[in-house]
C-alpha positions in Angstrom: -15.1 -13.4 -0.9 -12.7 -13.7 2.0 -12.4 -17.5 1.6 -11.5 -17.0 -2.1 -8.9 -14.5 -1.1 -7.3 -16.8 1.4 -7.3 -19.7 -1.0 -5.6 -17.5 -3.7 -3.0 -16.4 -1.2 -2.1 -20.0 -0.4 -1.9 -20.9 -4.1 0.4 -18.0 -4.8 2.5 -18.9 -1.8 2.9 -22.5 -3.1 3.7 -21.4 -6.7 6.0 -18.4 -6.0 7.9 -19.2 -2.8 11.2 -20.5 -3.9 14.5 -19.5 -2.3 16.1 -16.9 -4.5 19.7 -15.5 -4.3 19.7 -11.8 -4.3 22.4 -9.1 -4.8 24.6 -7.5 -2.3 22.5 -6.9 0.8 21.9 -3.4 1.9 23.7 -1.8 4.8 22.5 -3.1 8.2 21.2 -6.4 6.7 21.9 -9.3 9.1 22.3 -12.2 6.8 22.9 -14.7 9.6 19.8 -13.7 11.5 17.5 -13.4 8.5 18.5 -16.4 6.6 18.1 -18.6 9.6 14.4 -17.8 9.7 11.9 -20.1 8.0 9.3 -18.8 5.6 8.1 -19.2 2.1 10.6 -16.6 0.8 12.7 -15.0 -0.2 11.5 -15.1 -3.7 13.7 -14.8 -6.8 13.5 -12.4 -9.7 12.0 -15.2 -11.9 9.3 -15.9 -9.3 7.8 -12.4 -9.7 4.6 -12.5 -11.8 4.1 -10.2 -14.7 6.5 -8.5 -17.1 9.6 -7.0 -15.4 10.2 -3.3 -16.3 13.0 -2.8 -18.9 14.5 0.0 -16.9 15.6 -2.2 -14.0 19.4 -2.1 -13.7 19.7 -5.9 -13.1 17.8 -9.1 -13.3 17.8 -10.0 -9.6 16.0 -8.8 -6.5 17.7 -7.1 -3.6 17.5 -8.6 -0.2 16.0 -6.8 2.8 15.4 -7.8 6.4 12.4 -10.2 6.9 12.2 -11.0 3.2 11.9 -14.6 4.2 8.2 -13.8 4.7 7.7 -12.6 1.1 5.6 -15.3 -0.6 4.7 -13.6 -3.9 5.5 -10.6 -6.0 4.0 -8.9 -9.0 5.6 -6.4 -11.4 3.3 -3.5 -12.0 3.3 -1.5 -15.3 5.5 1.4 -14.1 7.5 2.0 -17.3 5.6 5.1 -18.2 6.0 6.7 -14.8 3.2 5.1 -12.7 4.1 5.3 -8.9 1.9 3.0 -6.8 0.6 4.4 -3.5 -2.4 2.4 -2.3 -3.7 -1.1 -2.7 -6.7 -3.3 -1.8 -7.1 -7.0 -2.7 -10.1 -9.3 -3.2 -10.0 -12.7 -4.8 -7.6 -12.6 -7.7 -7.8 -8.8 -8.1 -5.7 -6.0 -6.7 -6.8 -2.4 -7.1 -3.8 -0.1 -7.1 -3.9 3.6 -6.8 -1.0 6.0 -7.6 0.0 8.8 -9.9 2.2 9.5 -13.0 5.6 10.6 -11.6 6.8 11.5 -15.0 4.4 14.4 -15.3 5.1 17.9 -14.0 4.2 18.4 -10.3 0.8 20.0 -10.9 -0.2 17.4 -13.4 0.5 14.2 -11.4 -3.1 13.0 -11.6 -4.4 9.9 -9.8 -4.6 6.6 -11.6 -6.3 3.4 -10.5 -5.4 0.1 -12.0 -7.2 -3.2 -11.6 -4.6 -6.0 -11.8 -4.8 -9.8 -12.0 -2.4 -10.8 -9.2 -1.9 -14.2 -10.8 -0.5 -12.8 -14.1 0.3 -9.2 -13.4 -2.0 -8.2 -16.3 -3.8 -4.8 -16.0 -7.5 -5.7 -16.5 -8.8 -2.1 -16.3 -7.4 1.4 -15.7 -8.9 4.7 -14.8 -6.5 7.5 -15.9 -7.0 10.2 -14.8 -9.5 10.0 -11.9 -11.8 13.0 -12.5 -15.1 14.3 -11.2 -16.6 17.1 -9.2 -17.7 17.9 -5.7 -21.5 18.4 -6.0 -22.1 21.1 -8.6 -18.7 22.7 -8.2 -16.2 22.9 -11.0 -14.9 19.7 -12.5 -11.5 18.6 -11.2 -8.9 15.9 -11.3 -7.5 13.9 -8.4 -3.8 14.3 -7.6 -1.4 11.7 -6.0 -4.0 9.1 -4.9 -2.2 8.3 -1.6 -4.6 5.8 -0.1 -7.1 3.2 -1.4 -9.4 0.9 0.6 -12.5 -1.1 -0.2 -15.7 -1.8 1.7 -19.3 -2.7 0.9 -19.8 0.8 -0.7 -16.9 0.5 -3.1 -13.4 1.9 -3.4 -12.5 4.8 -1.2 -9.6 6.9 -2.6 -8.0 9.7 -0.7 -6.0 12.6 -1.9 -4.7 15.6 0.0 -7.9 17.6 -0.2 -10.6 15.2 -1.4 -12.3 11.9 -0.8 -13.5 9.8 -3.7 -15.9 6.9 -3.9 -15.4 4.7 -7.0 -17.2 1.6 -8.3 -14.7 -1.3 -8.1 -16.2 -3.1 -11.1 -16.6 -0.3 -13.6 -14.0 2.2 -12.1 -16.6 4.9 -12.4 -16.5 7.8 -10.0 -19.7 7.8 -7.9 -19.2 10.7 -5.5 -16.6 13.2 -4.4 -16.2 15.2 -1.2 -13.8 17.9 -0.2 -11.6 17.4 2.9 -11.4 20.6 4.9 -8.3 21.4 7.0 -6.9 20.2 9.2 -8.0 16.9 7.5 -5.5 15.6 5.0 -5.8 12.6 2.8 -2.4 11.0 2.6 -3.2 7.4 3.3 -6.3 5.3 4.2 -7.3 2.4 6.4 -10.5 0.6 7.4 -10.8 -0.6 11.0 -12.5 -3.7 12.4 -15.8 -1.9 12.7 -15.8 -0.7 9.2 -14.8 2.9 9.9 -12.8 4.7 7.3 -9.5 6.1 8.5 -8.2 9.2 6.6 -4.5 9.6 7.5 -2.4 12.7 7.5 1.3 12.5 6.4 4.0 14.7 8.0 7.7 14.1 7.4 9.1 15.0 10.8 6.2 15.2 13.3 3.5 12.7 14.4 0.7 12.1 12.0 -2.9 11.3 12.7 -5.7 9.1 11.4 -9.3 10.5 11.6 -12.1 7.9 11.7 -15.4 8.3 9.8 -18.6 6.4 9.5 -19.1 6.0 5.8 -22.8 5.3 6.2 -23.1 8.7 7.8 -21.2 10.4 5.1 -23.2 8.8 2.3 -26.5 9.4 4.1 -25.9 13.1 4.3 -25.9 15.8 1.7 -22.6 17.4 2.8 -20.0 18.3 0.2 -17.3 19.0 2.7 -16.0 16.4 5.2 -14.8 18.2 8.3 -12.9 17.1 11.4 -16.1 17.6 13.5 -17.6 14.6 11.6 -14.9 12.3 12.8 -15.8 9.7 15.5 -12.3 9.6 16.8 -8.6 9.8 15.9 -5.5 7.7 16.3 -1.9 8.9 16.5 0.5 7.7 13.8 4.3 7.9 13.4 6.0 10.6 11.4 6.6 9.7 7.7 3.7 7.2 7.7 3.0 6.1 4.1 0.4 3.5 4.6 -1.7 1.8 7.3 -3.5 -1.5 7.8 -5.8 -2.8 10.5 -5.0 -6.2 11.9 -3.6 -8.5 14.6 0.2 -9.1 14.3 2.2 -11.3 16.6 -0.8 -12.3 18.6 -1.5 -8.8 19.7 -5.0 -7.2 19.7 -6.2 -5.9 16.4 -5.2 -2.3 15.9 -3.9 0.1 13.2 -0.3 -0.6 12.1 1.7 1.8 10.0 4.3 1.7 7.3 7.1 4.2 7.5 9.3 4.3 4.5 11.7 5.9 2.1 12.8 4.1 -1.1 15.8 2.5 0.7 14.1 1.5 3.9 10.8 0.3 5.3 9.6 -0.1 8.9 6.3 -1.6 10.1 5.2 0.1 13.3 2.5 -1.0 15.8 0.1 1.0 18.0 1.7 4.0 19.9 5.0 3.4 18.0 5.6 -0.1 19.5 6.9 -3.3 18.0 8.9 -1.8 15.2 9.9 -4.4 12.6 12.0 -4.2 9.4 9.7 -4.0 6.4 9.6 -3.6 2.6 11.7 -0.7 1.3 9.5 2.0 -0.2 6.4 0.5 1.4 3.2 2.4 0.9 -0.4 1.1 1.0 -1.2 -2.3 2.6 -4.1 -4.7 2.8 -4.5 -7.7 5.1 -6.3 -10.7 3.5 -7.4 -13.3 6.1 -5.2 -13.5 9.2 -1.8 -13.8 7.7 -1.6 -12.6 4.1 -0.3 -9.0 4.0 -0.3 -7.3 0.6 2.0 -4.3 0.2 2.8 -1.9 -2.6 6.3 -0.4 -2.9 7.4 2.6 -4.8 11.1 1.7 -4.6 11.0 -0.1 -8.0 9.2 2.7 -9.8 11.1 4.2 -12.7 11.4 7.6 -11.1 13.4 6.2 -8.2 15.3 3.5 -10.1 16.6 6.2 -12.4 18.1 8.0 -9.4 20.3 5.0 -8.7 21.0 3.2 -5.4 17.4 2.0 -4.8 16.8 -1.6 -4.1 15.1 -3.7 -6.8 11.9 -5.1 -5.2 8.5 -5.9 -6.8 5.9 -3.1 -6.7 3.3 -5.5 -5.3 4.2 -8.1 -2.7 2.5 -10.6 -0.5 4.0 -11.4 2.9 3.1 -14.2 5.4 2.9 -12.5 8.8 2.2 -15.7 10.8 5.7 -15.5 12.4 5.6 -11.8 12.9 6.6 -12.1 16.5 10.0 -13.4 15.3 10.6 -10.7 12.7 13.9 -8.8 12.8 14.0 -5.2 14.1 14.9 -2.5 11.6 18.6 -1.6 11.0 17.7 1.4 8.9 16.0 4.6 9.9 13.2 6.6 8.3 
């Protein structure tokens, strides 16, 4: 599966990596420094796969620092309010989690879409994600902040619950409650296969709690508690997503996406090696050594309608092979 994923990434890079002229760069963008860097990007509006949303204010992409590394982009179907939050990629398929931002706050139920990254076509969709914890009352998932995949299936996290979903059928297999202080804001899988459940806080340091999924599945527990965690890792404030990998020749570790819809920053272990990143970056998935897939909410209708948000694809693939030379952020989160 991994070999197929890497091959697909290379094909996408060759097909979609043409130099594209963007609109007026955002504040802090250093055109001289960024444009001098070599990469398969930046891509143009016409390079992005799929059908562009009709609500976009213009037919061109905005530039952002390190967009020279963007090799492919995909428009997701966000016209009816879908806001992407998590992503995992295998072969030619991306599974994207999110919620309907057009719904009232208490009805923003989780959605999972299976997308063909070569065409942008939605192959399958689970809307809403619904189930029950053991024999407790039926319920619906809200927000869908993190999505990862392992041999067991798709792991979806929301604030108070953990879901296991079949990646082929999108059927809900099991649901667990997350007890405080656990909080399911984003998710990551480490090099040993542990599931990381991340807590989001806007102004104070966050945390990733690590769990052995075999242990969870092999037990009869309905509530996942912090006592079941095998360890924890500190994360920066305003962390929206995380990925496990080796960047810039450094040892493999958890890296974190901090973002708002106008700015993105990729942050290394213990807050080190901060680099400019995709505005609105949320979930991430590293395929092979150098292909980093990212979902961004900046292009979602809810935020584009507010005005002043950069036009970027909702799903992007970046080549991180020259990460050591990436530009530092000029914006703050």
